[in-house]
C-alpha positions as CSV (number, residue, x, y, z in Angstrom):
1,X,0.0,0.0,0.0
2,X,1.2,3.5,-0.7
3,X,0.6,5.0,2.7
4,X,2.6,4.2,5.8
5,X,1.2,1.1,7.6
6,X,1.1,2.7,11.0
7,X,-1.0,5.6,9.6
8,X,-3.4,3.1,8.0
9,X,-3.9,1.3,11.3
10,X,-4.3,4.7,13.1
11,X,-7.1,5.7,10.6
12,X,-9.0,2.4,11.3
13,X,-8.6,2.7,15.1
14,X,-9.9,6.3,15.0
15,X,-13.3,4.9,14.1
16,X,-13.6,3.2,17.5
17,X,-15.7,5.5,19.6
18,X,-16.4,5.6,23.4
19,X,-20.1,5.9,24.0
20,X,-22.2,6.0,27.2
21,X,-25.0,3.4,27.4
22,X,-27.7,2.0,29.7
23,X,-28.7,-1.5,30.8
24,X,-32.4,-1.6,31.7
25,X,-33.3,-3.0,35.2
26,X,-29.6,-3.2,36.1
27,X,-28.4,0.0,37.6
28,X,-29.3,-0.5,41.2
29,X,-26.3,1.5,42.3
30,X,-24.8,4.6,41.0
31,X,-22.9,3.6,37.9
32,X,-21.8,5.1,34.6
33,X,-21.5,2.6,31.7
34,X,-19.4,3.2,28.6
35,X,-18.7,1.0,25.6
36,X,-15.6,1.0,23.5
37,X,-17.0,0.5,20.0
38,X,-14.3,-1.5,18.3
39,X,-17.1,-3.0,16.2
40,X,-17.0,0.2,14.2
41,X,-13.4,-0.2,13.0
42,X,-14.1,-2.0,9.7
43,X,-16.6,-4.5,8.2
44,X,-14.0,-7.2,7.8
45,X,-11.1,-6.2,10.1
46,X,-13.4,-5.6,13.0
47,X,-12.9,-5.3,16.7
48,X,-10.1,-7.1,18.4
49,X,-9.1,-8.8,15.1
50,X,-7.7,-5.5,14.0
51,X,-5.9,-5.0,17.3
52,X,-4.2,-8.4,17.2
53,X,-3.3,-8.0,13.5
54,X,-1.8,-4.6,14.1
55,X,0.9,-6.0,16.4
56,X,1.6,-8.9,14.1
57,X,1.6,-7.0,10.8
58,X,3.8,-4.2,12.2
59,X,6.3,-6.9,13.4
60,X,6.1,-8.6,10.0
61,X,7.0,-5.4,8.3
62,X,9.8,-4.6,10.7
63,X,11.4,-8.0,10.2
64,X,11.1,-7.8,6.4
65,X,8.7,-10.7,6.0
66,X,7.8,-11.4,2.4
67,X,4.5,-13.3,3.2
68,X,2.1,-14.1,6.0
69,X,0.9,-17.5,7.1
70,X,-2.0,-17.9,9.5
71,X,-4.6,-20.4,10.7
72,X,-8.3,-20.8,11.1
73,X,-11.4,-22.9,10.8
74,X,-14.0,-22.9,8.1
75,X,-15.9,-19.9,9.6
76,X,-13.0,-18.0,11.0
77,X,-13.4,-14.3,11.4
78,X,-9.6,-14.2,12.0
79,X,-9.0,-15.6,8.6
80,X,-11.3,-13.1,7.0
81,X,-9.7,-10.2,8.9
82,X,-6.2,-11.4,8.0
83,X,-7.1,-11.7,4.3
84,X,-8.6,-8.2,4.2
85,X,-5.6,-6.6,6.1
86,X,-3.0,-8.4,3.9
87,X,-4.9,-7.4,0.8
88,X,-4.8,-3.7,1.9
89,X,-1.1,-3.9,2.7
90,X,-0.3,-5.7,-0.6
91,X,1.5,-8.6,1.2
92,X,0.9,-12.2,0.1
93,X,-1.0,-14.3,2.7
94,X,-1.6,-18.1,3.1
95,X,-4.5,-19.3,5.1
96,X,-4.1,-22.8,6.6
97,X,-7.7,-24.0,7.0
98,X,-8.8,-26.8,9.3
99,X,-10.5,-29.5,7.2
100,X,-9.1,-31.1,4.1
101,X,-12.6,-31.8,2.8
102,X,-13.3,-28.1,2.4
103,X,-12.5,-25.7,-0.5
104,X,-12.7,-22.0,-1.2
105,X,-16.3,-22.3,-2.2
106,X,-17.5,-24.2,0.9
107,X,-19.1,-21.2,2.5
108,X,-19.3,-17.4,2.1
109,X,-16.5,-16.7,4.6
110,X,-14.0,-18.8,2.6
111,X,-15.3,-17.4,-0.7
112,X,-14.6,-13.9,0.6
113,X,-11.1,-14.8,1.8
114,X,-10.4,-16.2,-1.7
115,X,-11.7,-13.0,-3.3
116,X,-9.4,-11.0,-1.1
117,X,-6.4,-13.0,-2.6
118,X,-5.7,-15.3,0.3
119,X,-4.1,-18.5,-0.8
120,X,-6.3,-21.1,1.0
121,X,-4.6,-24.3,1.9
122,X,-6.8,-27.0,3.4
123,X,-5.2,-29.4,5.8
124,X,-6.4,-32.3,8.0
125,X,-7.3,-31.7,11.6
126,X,-4.3,-33.5,13.1
127,X,-1.8,-31.4,11.0
128,X,-3.8,-28.3,11.8
129,X,-3.7,-28.9,15.6
130,X,0.1,-29.5,15.4
131,X,0.8,-26.3,13.5
132,X,-1.9,-23.7,14.5
133,X,0.3,-22.2,17.3
134,X,3.2,-21.3,14.9
135,X,4.3,-17.8,15.6
136,X,6.9,-15.3,14.4
137,X,9.4,-15.2,11.7
138,X,10.7,-18.2,9.8
139,X,11.7,-19.2,6.3
140,X,9.2,-21.0,4.2
141,X,10.3,-22.0,0.7
142,X,13.2,-19.6,1.1
143,X,11.0,-16.7,1.8
144,X,11.0,-14.8,5.1
145,X,7.5,-15.7,6.5
146,X,5.6,-14.2,9.4
147,X,3.4,-16.8,11.1
148,X,0.3,-15.6,13.0
149,X,-1.2,-18.3,15.2
150,X,-4.9,-19.2,15.3
151,X,-6.9,-16.2,16.5
152,X,-3.8,-14.0,16.6
153,X,-2.9,-15.3,20.0
154,X,0.8,-14.4,20.5
155,X,2.8,-11.6,22.2
156,X,2.5,-9.4,19.2
157,X,-1.2,-9.7,19.4
158,X,-1.1,-8.7,23.1
159,X,0.9,-5.6,22.2
160,X,-1.7,-4.5,19.7
161,X,-4.4,-4.9,22.3
162,X,-2.7,-2.7,24.9
163,X,-4.1,0.4,22.9
164,X,-7.7,-0.4,23.6
165,X,-7.8,0.8,27.2
166,X,-5.4,3.7,26.6
167,X,-7.7,5.0,23.8
168,X,-10.8,4.6,26.0
169,X,-9.1,6.7,28.8
170,X,-8.1,9.4,26.3
171,X,-11.7,9.5,25.0
172,X,-13.0,9.8,28.6
173,X,-11.2,13.0,29.3
174,X,-8.2,11.1,30.6
175,X,-10.3,9.6,33.4
176,X,-9.7,6.0,34.3
177,X,-12.4,3.3,34.7
178,X,-13.1,1.3,37.9
179,X,-13.8,-1.9,36.0
180,X,-13.5,-3.3,32.5
181,X,-15.7,-6.1,31.1
182,X,-14.7,-8.2,28.1
183,X,-15.7,-11.5,26.5
184,X,-12.8,-13.9,26.4
185,X,-11.7,-16.4,23.7
186,X,-8.0,-16.9,23.3
187,X,-7.2,-14.4,26.2
188,X,-5.0,-12.2,23.9
189,X,-7.2,-9.2,24.1
190,X,-7.8,-9.4,27.9
191,X,-4.0,-9.7,28.3
192,X,-3.4,-6.5,26.4
193,X,-6.0,-4.7,28.6
194,X,-4.6,-6.2,31.8
195,X,-1.1,-4.8,30.9
196,X,-2.5,-1.3,30.4
197,X,-4.9,-0.7,33.3
198,X,-3.8,1.0,36.5
199,X,-3.8,-0.8,39.9
200,X,-7.2,0.6,40.8
201,X,-9.0,-0.9,37.9
202,X,-10.4,-4.4,37.9
203,X,-10.6,-6.6,34.8
204,X,-13.7,-8.9,34.5
205,X,-13.2,-11.6,31.8
206,X,-16.1,-13.7,30.6
207,X,-14.9,-16.9,28.9
208,X,-17.3,-18.0,26.2
209,X,-16.0,-21.6,26.3
210,X,-17.3,-24.1,28.9
211,X,-14.6,-25.5,31.2
212,X,-12.0,-23.0,30.1
213,X,-9.2,-22.4,32.5
214,X,-8.8,-18.7,31.9
215,X,-6.0,-18.0,34.4
216,X,-3.9,-20.9,33.2
217,X,-4.2,-19.8,29.6
218,X,-3.5,-16.2,30.5
219,X,-0.4,-17.1,32.5
220,X,0.8,-19.3,29.7
221,X,0.5,-16.4,27.2
222,X,2.2,-14.1,29.8
223,X,5.1,-16.5,29.9
224,X,5.5,-16.2,26.1
225,X,5.2,-12.4,26.4
226,X,8.0,-12.2,28.9
227,X,10.3,-14.1,26.5
228,X,9.6,-11.7,23.6
229,X,11.6,-8.5,23.4
230,X,8.6,-6.6,22.2
231,X,6.5,-7.4,25.2
232,X,9.0,-8.3,28.0
233,X,8.3,-4.9,29.6
234,X,4.6,-5.6,30.1
235,X,3.3,-6.3,33.6
236,X,0.4,-8.6,34.5
237,X,-1.2,-8.3,37.9
238,X,-3.3,-11.4,38.4
239,X,-5.0,-9.8,41.5
240,X,-6.7,-7.4,39.1
241,X,-8.4,-10.3,37.2
242,X,-11.9,-11.6,38.0
243,X,-13.0,-14.6,35.9
244,X,-16.7,-14.9,35.5
245,X,-16.8,-18.5,34.1
246,X,-20.5,-19.3,34.6
247,X,-21.9,-17.2,31.8
248,X,-20.9,-19.3,28.8
249,X,-24.5,-20.5,28.3
250,X,-23.4,-24.0,27.3
251,X,-20.1,-23.3,25.6
252,X,-18.7,-21.8,22.5
253,X,-21.4,-20.8,20.0
254,X,-24.0,-22.3,22.4
255,X,-27.0,-20.3,23.6
256,X,-29.9,-20.4,26.0
257,X,-33.4,-18.9,25.6
258,X,-32.5,-16.5,28.3
259,X,-29.4,-15.3,26.4
260,X,-31.2,-15.0,23.1
261,X,-34.0,-13.0,24.8
262,X,-31.4,-10.7,26.4
263,X,-29.7,-10.2,23.0
264,X,-32.9,-9.4,21.2
265,X,-34.1,-7.1,23.9
266,X,-30.8,-5.2,24.1
267,X,-30.6,-4.9,20.3
268,X,-34.1,-3.4,20.3
269,X,-32.7,-0.4,22.3
270,X,-30.5,0.4,19.2
271,X,-27.6,1.5,21.4
272,X,-25.1,-0.8,19.8
273,X,-25.4,-4.3,18.3
274,X,-24.4,-7.5,20.2
275,X,-24.3,-11.2,19.1
276,X,-24.8,-14.3,21.3
277,X,-21.3,-15.9,20.7
278,X,-19.2,-13.3,22.5
279,X,-20.5,-9.8,23.3
280,X,-23.9,-10.8,24.6
281,X,-22.4,-13.2,27.1
282,X,-20.1,-10.5,28.5
283,X,-22.9,-7.9,28.7
284,X,-25.3,-10.4,30.3
285,X,-22.7,-11.0,33.0
286,X,-22.3,-7.3,33.6
287,X,-26.0,-6.8,34.0
288,X,-26.2,-9.8,36.3
289,X,-23.5,-8.4,38.6
290,X,-25.2,-5.0,38.6
291,X,-28.6,-6.4,39.5
292,X,-27.0,-8.3,42.4
293,X,-25.1,-5.3,43.6
294,X,-22.1,-7.6,43.5
295,X,-19.4,-6.5,45.9
296,X,-16.7,-7.3,43.4
297,X,-17.7,-4.2,41.5
298,X,-16.8,-1.9,44.4
299,X,-13.7,0.2,44.0
300,X,-12.3,0.5,47.6
301,X,-10.2,3.6,46.6
302,X,-13.4,5.6,45.8
303,X,-16.0,7.3,48.0
304,X,-19.3,5.5,48.1
305,X,-20.8,8.7,46.9
306,X,-19.0,8.6,43.6
307,X,-20.5,6.6,40.8
308,X,-18.7,3.5,39.5
309,X,-17.3,4.0,36.0
310,X,-17.4,0.7,34.0
311,X,-16.0,0.1,30.5
312,X,-17.5,-2.6,28.3
313,X,-15.2,-3.5,25.4
314,X,-17.0,-4.4,22.2
315,X,-14.8,-7.0,20.5
316,X,-16.6,-6.9,17.2
317,X,-17.9,-10.0,15.4
318,X,-21.1,-8.4,14.3
319,X,-20.7,-8.2,10.6
320,X,-21.9,-11.1,8.6
321,X,-21.0,-12.2,5.0
322,X,-24.1,-12.9,2.9
């Protein structure tokens, strides 16, 4: 692309607004709710996908990579976002897709990746599982190649996500938040936020997978970050993390009538769109804690007369391919 890569990312991120919002029948105590609208960044490179790709693609450029390789399933938003970003940057990209029985016409998501010039390579599930965590620079067919693991879950991805909270504070007249709520998949985004919040802010993570050991996965990724020169300076205070692991509603991509009703009801308010795989589960958890006046929401450093200030991070995933 003709423009500087960092300026291109800055333009996309500038679309992410901070907006106040309300949750009906939730605000029993004095509270101010804000949403970080990363879903507005781009139709394809939306939400935390852009954040994780920023760290990786900037690193790829800095190391002189001639191509990108990344990994995803048949309906991977990460693959689509990677294809769109690489297409904009003019860098060749290979998408390793889980499932050798698939092809580029198997569904609209893969068809769009193919249209965006991603070289789709379909591999069996065993090979995929063995290779999906590849990360960083290597040589592939004598070309310097930057590998982005499944979901962008690596230290470079963490680095890109550190900007989310910083931007929100700047958009809030440089006022910090008492708590941050976020849906959790690979833990990369929540790790970036944890590394950027002050000691007085609590991070509430809502895993969307059933039986997911959030702290174990976060600590494993933190270990990798400490070994990477780009992220070795980041600090992770586990005392600031609260895992809300009972709001998965059955597991990844699973729902309940209660969650679907909540999603439909909230979307009818037309404040911002949510979907039941990620964002609705985290917002449902936030409303539940507010309704219960959960003591974990109390900031002990603030006067009881001051309203709580809570940030909900919208991680995208709204746009669909027809």
